[in-house]
N, C-alpha and C positions, 0 to 999 in steps of 0.2 A: 324694736322687737315688741310684739304684742304681749299682753298679759294672759295669754291662753294657757290651757292645762297641758303641761309637758310631761306629766307623770312623775313629778318630783317625789311624791310619797307612794308611788307604785312602780318601783324599779323593774318589776317582772314584766311590765308592759311598756316600759319606756324605750321603745325601739321604733326607728323610722318605718320598718316593715309592718309593725303592728298598727301604727298610726295611719299609714297609707291605706290600710284595708278596713279599719274600724273607727277612725277619727271623724270629726265633724265634716271635714271635706269629703270623706268617703261617703258619708250619709247624703250630703248634698248631691254628690255625683250620681248616686244610685237613684235618688228622686228624679233628677234631670234625665237620667237614662230611661226611666220608666215613661216620663212624659214624651220624650223624643220617640221612643219605640211605639207609643200609642198613636202619635201623629202619623208614623209610617204605616201602622196597621190600618188606620182610617183611610189614608190615601190609597193604599193598595186595594181596599174594598170599595173604592169609588165614593167614599163618604166624606172626603176632604179634598180641597182643590189640589190639582197637580202642582208639585213643587213645594207643598207644605212640609213634607218630611225633611227635605234638605235645609229649609230655613230653620225648622225646629231643632235639627241636629246641630246646626251652627250656633244657635242661641243657647244650647244646653252645655256649653263649656263652663264647668264649675269655677274656673278662674275669674270669670266676670262678675262673681257675686260676693258680696260682703257677708261672710258667714256670721260674724258677731252681730251685725245689724239684723240679720234674719232671725237669729236666735232670740234677740231682744223683742223683736216684733211678733214672734210666735206666741207671746203671751196674750196678744189680742184675740187670737182665734183658737188658742189651745194646742196648736201643732205647727211645725215648720213649713208644711206644704203651702199653707195659705199665703204667707208673705212671699215665699219663693215664687209661687205661681203668679203673683202680681208682677214681679220683676221679670219673670220669664215671658209673659205675654207682652210686656212693654218692649222687651228686647226683640222678640219675634216681629213685632210691628215695625221696629226701627230697621231691622234687617230685610224686611219684605219690600225691597225697592221696586220689584216688578209688580207689586200690588196683587199677588195671587190670593190674598186673604188667608195666609197661613195661620193666623191667630185663631181661626175657626176650628183648627184641628187640635188646639192645645186644651187638654183636660176635658174635652167634650164627653158628656155622659158619665164622667168619673166623679168620685167623691174623694175627700182627703184620705179617708181610711183605705180606699182602694190603692191609692198611690203609695202611702207610707208603708202599709203592710207588704205590698209587692216590693218596694224598695228595700225593706229590711230583709226579706227573703233573698233578694239579689245580693245585698251586702253579705248575708250569711253564706250564700253559695260561693262567693269569691273568697271569703275568709276560710271556709272549710276546705276549699281546694288547696290553698296555701298551707293550711294546717296539716292536711294529709300528706303533703310532701315531706314536712318535717317528721311526721310520725313514721313514715316509711323509712327515713334515715335512721330513726331510733330503733325500729323493729329489726332492721337489717343488722344494726350493730349488736343488738341483743341476741339475735340468732347466731351470730359469729361467736359471741362470748359463750353461748350455750354449747356450741360445738367444740370450741377451744378448751373449755374447762369441764368437759363431760366427766372426767375422772378426777377433777380437783376436789379433794376431800375438804369439808368444813363441818362445822357443827350446826345441826338444826336446833332452833330454840323454840320453846313452847312456854307461853306465859312468862317470858323473860329468862327462863332457865334452860340450861343445856338439856336436850331431849334425846336426839338420835343422831347418828352419823348422817351426813347429807353431802350433796355436791354443789359447788358453785354453779356448775352447768345447769342443774335443775332449778336453782334460784333464778338464774338469768332466763331460763325457759318460762318460768312462771311469771316473771315480769313481762316477758314477751306476750304471754297468753292474755293477760289482763289488758294490755295496751292494744293488741291486735283485735281482740273481741270488741272492745269499746269503739275502736276506729271503724271496724266493719259495720257496726250498728250506725255510727254517724254517717258513713259513706252511703248507706242504703236509704237514708231518709229522703223523703220526697218534699221538696220545698216548693209550695204551690204559688201560682199567681193569685192575686185577689181581685175580684170584680164584684159589683153589686149595686153600685150607684148609691144614692142618698140614703135609702132605707133598706137596701138589700133585695129589692124586687126587680131590679133592672128596668124600671119604668122608663127612664130617659133613654136607655139603650134600645129598648123596643121601639120607641118613637123614632130614634135616629135611624134604625135599620128598616123601618117600614117601607115596603116597596122595593127592597134590595134583596139580593140573594144571600146577604150576610145576616147573621143573627148576633145578639149579644154574646152568645156562647162561642160562636166561631171567631168573633173578634178577640175574646179573652184567650182562646186557644192560640191564636196567631201571636198575641202579645207574649204568652208563655214561651212559644217557640223562639221568638226574637231575643228574649232575655235569658234563655237557657234554663227556665224554670219548668215546673210540672203543671200541666193543665189541671184546673180544679173542676170537679163535678158541679159545684154550686158555690155561691158566695159563702165565706166563712167568717163574717164579721164578728160573730159572737161564739163561734166554735174554735177554741184556741189550741186544738190538739197539735197543729203544725208548730206552734210556738213552744208549747210545753215539751213536745217530743224532742225538739232541737235542744232546748235547755237541759233536758234530762241526759241526752247523749253527750253534750259537752261536759256536764258535771261528772258523768261516769268516766269519761276519758281523763278528766282531771283527778278523779279518785285513783285511777291506775298510775298516773304520774306521781301522785302523792305517796303511794306505797313505795315506789322505787326510791323517791327522795328520802323517805323516812328510814329505809334500810341503809342507804348510803350515809346519812347523817350519823346513825348509830355505829355502823361498822367502820367508819373513818375516824372515830375517836382514837386518840393516841393509845389508850390502854387496850383497845381492840385491834386497830391497825390493819384490818383486812382490805380496805379500799383507800384510794386517794383520788380526789377529784382531779381533772386535768389542770395542769399548771398554766398560768398565764400571768404576764407582768401586771402587777397592781391588783390582782384578784385575791380576795380572802384576807385582805389586810385589816388590821385593827387600828383605831385612832390612838390607842393608848399602849398597846402591847405589840411591839414590832416582831416578836417571835411567832405570833399566831398565823395560822393558815386556815382560815375559816372555810367551811364547805358552802360557799355562797351560792353556787348553782342550785344545790339541793334546798337551801333555805328559801330561795326565790320560788322554786317550784312548789314547795310546801305552802308558801304564802298564798299561791294561787289556788291550790287544792283546798285550803281551809276556807276560802271565800266562796267557793262554788256552790255548796249546798244551800246556803241562804239565798243566793241569787236564783237558783232553780226553784226554791220554795216560793220566792216572790212571784215568779211566773205562774205557778199553780194557784197562789192566792188571788192573783188578778183574774185568772181564767174562771175561777169559781165564783167571782163576783161581777161578771159581765152581765149587766142588766139591760132590759129592753132589746131593741134591734140594733142599737148602736150605744155603746157604754159611756158612762160619765166618770172618768178617772181611772178605772181599772185598766183600760187600754193604754193610757198614758204612763201608767206605772210599769208596763212591760218594757218600754223602750230602753231605759238605762240598764235594766237588769240583763236583758238579752245582749245588748252591745258589750256590756262588761264581761259577760261569760265568753263571748267570742274573743275579746281582747286577751283575757286571762289564758284561755286555752292556747291561742296562737303564741303568746309570749312565753308561756311555760314550755310549749312544745319545742321552741327553738333552744331553750336552755337545756331541756332534757336530751335533745339530740346531741348537743355538744358534750354533755355529761357522759352519755353512754358510748359515744364514739371515742372519747378520750379517757374513759375510766381506767385508773391504775389498779390492778389486781395483785394482791400479795399472797400467793399460795402458802408461803412459809408461815405467815402469821395465822392463816386459817388452820394449818396443821397444829401450830402451837396452841391455839385456843381449843382445838379439838382434844388435844392431849391433856388439858386441864382436868377434864372428867375422865379421860382415858377409857379403860375397859368398862367403867361404870355405865357408859352410854349403851353398852351391849347387853345390859341386864335383862331387857325384854326378850331378846333372842336367846340368851343363855338359859333363861327360865323355860322357854318353850322346848329347847333341845335337851336340857339336863334334868329338869324336874321328873320326867318319867323314869329316869335311871335311879332316882332316889326313893322310890316308893310312894305311898299315898300322901305322905307329908312333905313331898319334895318341894312344892311351891313355898310352903311355910319355911323350910330350911333355907331356901335361896333368898326369901324375903328377909330373913334374919341376918343373912350375910350383908345385904344391902343396907339394912337399918344400922348395923354395927359400923359399916364403912362410913356412913354419913356422920357418925360421931367424931370421926377423925378430922384433923385440919384439912382444908381443901387441897393444900399442896401434897398431902400424903394419901389422899383417897384412892388414887389410881393404884398405887402399890398395895394399899391395905385391901382393896377389893380382890385383887389377884391372889394375894396371900390367903385371905379367908375363904375364897372360892376353892383354892387348891386343897385347903384343909377339909372343906365340906364334901368335896368330890375327889376321892382318892384316884391315883393314876390307873389303878386296875379297872376302875369304872369309866374314867375318861382320860386317855393317854395325853401326855403333854402336848404332842403335836395337834391333837384334836382341840384341846383347850386353847392353844395359841390361835388356831384358825377361827374359833368362836369369838375370840377377843380382838380379831382384826377388824377395824371399822369398815374396811372395804368389803367385808363379807356380809354386811348387813345394810345394804343400800336398797333392798327390795327391787322395785321396778323403776328406779330413778332414771336410768338411761332410756327405757322405753317410754316413760311418761314424757320426757323431754322430746324424744323423737316424734311422738304423736302430736304434741303441741305444735311444734314447728311445722310439721306436715299439714296441719289443719288450716294454715293461713299462708299458702304459697304467694298470694298476691301482695303480702306485706314484707317480702324479702326482695330487695333490688337485685336484678340479674347482673348488674355491673356495679363496680365500686364507685362511691362518690355520687350518690343521688343528687341531682341538681336542686338547689334550694329555690323556693318560689319567691 
């Protein structure tokens, strides 16, 4: 077994699925795919010998390359394309048994940054596709929770304190809102092909296409089509908006993931008890305390969300310091940050999907916690309805009731508030039945149901039409 990085200290990304799409072999595969696709583009344009594409495609099998050796040798030229290209050309020559001259099609008129930027966009495209499958599973589960618990009462908290009556359906809908909005932004991103040659002028490409119906621009467009990327208007060697936009979108998605995880971590505390993570053998265990059931899925998701902002910032820092027409160091600083963001987002998305699809919801605990503050939660609504009945100083009288209630022990505040309110507002002014209605938490939910409905309706593409969305 090699001494490679298996994610021992990053369990949120320690998954074969994540490694397959973002690991070193995936990077090598993307680089080779770009080189093979370019050989095909040149052959189709009549700019490379017939048969070149087939030989290049056969040579571009990543299994034939020693990734550790390439990584070590990348120090010689500052990027992995250079040592890999040497091996690719050698392999093409060895496979070119018919002598078609396929090596002439390899990397012709390209530069390392063309290949690596395009390869990273390709890597991102593949990772984002898998990521969005996981996200759709999550959003579908959240939409179901919003519908199932539209009338499930809980307490809304503000600055850690009980604030107003709320519904778990609205909480789930707001989770859905953040994830779907971030995912829609990510899905809409254009991941462009890179081309430009050694200095971004397409000088060698112009020479290559001289006398041909092709141009460097049509060749680049054909490469984009083959790779499933977006054609670029011009080379973007030092304009890093494609990279920073991708990083921002990934970080925003992880922000939304982190909010859900933070809520679940708090609300699954034993003294709160409103949620429980899905149960699985061996999950949530402690090395010292056998009774513990730790919210490990949420913990892992939070760990990813907490890392994302610094990584996105690194991309912006690099973009702001791209000097000259090809940069020295800033470009290189992008690679690990971008790949790490992709890995964190994909790893966290898988955990979040499992969390939301299997979240255990305890409405009885939600009601119990709601009743800790009881009718005191309705004081805003009571003041609006009752103050006008008490004359000019009605608001002050009701505020005095609240202030006096808060002096009582927490366990007695609900009864104290009702008693003091009844004393301040006689039955002749406010009949018992009307007072009971005002103090019913279900009567002061505002537009919670309509807010939930509007949120879910705004993102129909993020709700699977059938159960059990296939994982990528």
